[in-house]
Structure formats: C-alpha cells, structure tokens
Steps between C-alpha positions, in 0.01 A plus 500: 500500500633834405429783747461856370473803730286719283407475129757722322650346191303172507253577240662274234672265742198293595348274218113518499468608867225301685445724797325477830486783759475514875675523839528117546568529878536151620511333158213276615332222305263743328802699373659179405211415275510832314878452445439155356239658259746755364775252464259268293391775287852623444598135388207482259575825334885460517505816722648572842322510831510831695394595852473865577504594868560819700743632763416640751153357556226726337320550820805646688497768223139560439396496857828591663462182699798465723374211683451263209611144572618272204550135478805541292781745477600586154793261504283222621238562233768492225629157634142358523415624149828360369380149592180541266716485176401851378707644210482857640419687829460866470505710820350829423560798728164611653506877556247752573527625149429148350211474718337794356515349151139441367403148397519553122847663519610207725413273227638696218826627668591203715354194336523596144766774440744362754426134536374417155250268648377236256260311748369625829374249763303662782268407784128586468525741796818662405504893524764741397573865413419817697217436763507134367246593215672248253334151484443204284229690310739785405758252389250351260399826366865594433584169324435616156679834536815358656500161329562271787356164584309485838423201714296514805535262797136463583359522862416114537862430403637721773224386741600138458804568705352785724848619601601853556797677649281622773425152600867419503571802723219388736671155521825655583337747757361192693805292467327252284797444276377150393200668347728749324691198353166361365416835336842564346675157461792687676600535852490850643852639526691768687830648388725703709851573636628337807581752777637468846261437776543503876625135518213370727431217261858376530496514883186285484683245277316598183698761310292710261550691185322834542355615179435863392258548221592797313177560306239659735207402269571126531225320683598288812316194638321519834716483822606131582743221432526334160671218326719620231749424229795749464724561196843651550686510169455144365422336832160402593445451883222426728398704807243684699417873504355723746316829410376718775606717796664262724279543799693255722836676462397851491193598301579747223283703283693428175447154356813275481558215261731229632591180325662202683665282230546133600854378539660827378781690633640725225518872531260660236481851644431759218412218249157456338271235628194361318231329726218285368241471754337164497256477802404677812588317815345722771414867595757697681480445871629659819660246731562535875867432471788470234516126621144450389575687177805271438273188558246635243760581237625141529140380424464749224831372330361139539171584346659703223741216395193263504307750278775547254576120466135426438437800264816508280 
C-alpha cells in the first residue's frame, strides 16, 4: 500500500482510481467490507483501489472538539489499513478552509480534478461538504457532468453487520475488549513510549514498563487489569497491564498505564512498546496492604497466562 499525504501530483499516478472516502476509525468489519468492494471493482476494471481519509478528524476542526477520543492514532490506522491490501491510502489535511467547501466543489475539485476518480464507492448515509449537504443523491445528479461511476453500498448490506466506530468505542469504554475483537477482527492496541516510574512494581516483585501515550485523543479502556501481548522490536511477549489510579499505593488523579511482561528483565526505557489487549481480568481495586496487592497480582498473572494460552 502506497501512502500519500495530500493529493498533489498524483492525478496521473493512479490508474482508474476506485475510491472510497471516510474517517475509518477502528477499521472494523463494516469498513473492511467496503474495502473489499473497492478492491474487487479495481481488479475487474484493471484499476487501483484508493481509500481517502482525513487528518485531523473532521469533528475536531468543524466543532473544535478538543475532547474527541479516537480508536486509532494515525500511525495505527495506517498499519491496520496496510493489512487490507489497498493500493493507495490518501491522508488529506482537514482544515477549516476545506470544511467550508460546498458539496459540488468537493466533488469537482477533490474527487475529479485532483484524484481523477473513475469509480466512487460510498455508503447510503455518507454526507460531505459544507454543513454535510452532499449525499448520495447529489452524487447521482453529478455523474453525467463529471463522468464517474458510482456504486452505493445499500442500507441492508451495512445493517447486516451493524457495526459502527461508536459501538467499538463503547466496547473499549466498558473494558469489553473481546467484543471489540468481534467487531473489528483485530485486538485493541496501545502504542507508547516506556518511561521511568517509581519502582513500586519492582519492589513488589513484578517490575513494570510504564507507558506514556503521546496522543491525547487516543481512547483508553476502563480502569482495571488486562491480559496483554506486547511487541518490542520483533519480540512478542505475554504479560498483564494495569490501567488506573493505583489506589492501594497512592491514589493519583492521572491515569497510569503499567505493563508487567512475564519472564523479562531487559531495560527498554525510552523505547516504543506496542500492547495488544486480549481480555479484561478484573476492575481496579484498593487493597488493605501491599501484601494483599502482591497476592492479587500473582493471581492476575496466573489468570493472564491461562487466558493467553487458551486464546492464542
């Protein structure tokens, strides 16, 4: 998959572009169905599949929403879309000026003049342009003028799956990461930098990698303990993760993310750590002593190993 940041100088680069447009947050099964469709059409017409998405998220620009929570960071989205065997991914800068573009100009300037769209595949409820006035009816009306093919993914096809990015976010919010996996066919992931902590985990006999998530818009699962798989460079490692305020040690206002990797002793401070969240083990709890906490962590590790052995 070739990744383009913007659309300058690609008018003649892509052969018979078969295009779909959207935010594609989560790259869930509904999204994957649309991607399969554009790949199929591209193969039939000897063209190339193109997914056009936006960064930053349109809502953060149009509504100045600083509290928006996304399933995937841009880097994660690129990695997930790369698994879908697309020919091209276009990441278009979503600006205030672009948001003011009326629907017809959106079609003529972006989809035709810049992308040279041969075939557009769009969902029945897709809206675009200033005030979201563009829809499937407008696209039909503009076909003869701009000479593109149009394929609508009908309501019943989408409803067969009944999946939305909102449902995925709700699953993450409640810690139901197994439901997330059912909706997306992927494990929910976190990516961050390993930073120094206070060493409490090591004192308890369970050293942890403290993870800093650099993107504020990244959604986090509900507080608790999870069975996880970690990836450091090319190594795949099992462990447990705690997300929360650590009430037993000293409750804090800021959420911390700590991962204990089984049978691991290497120093990875400052390095990137990818964490795939497999299953929630329990909610975060306050224990009467660090001895009780240590006992519970031992139980959590045993349960996590059992889950990972049975699941993977």
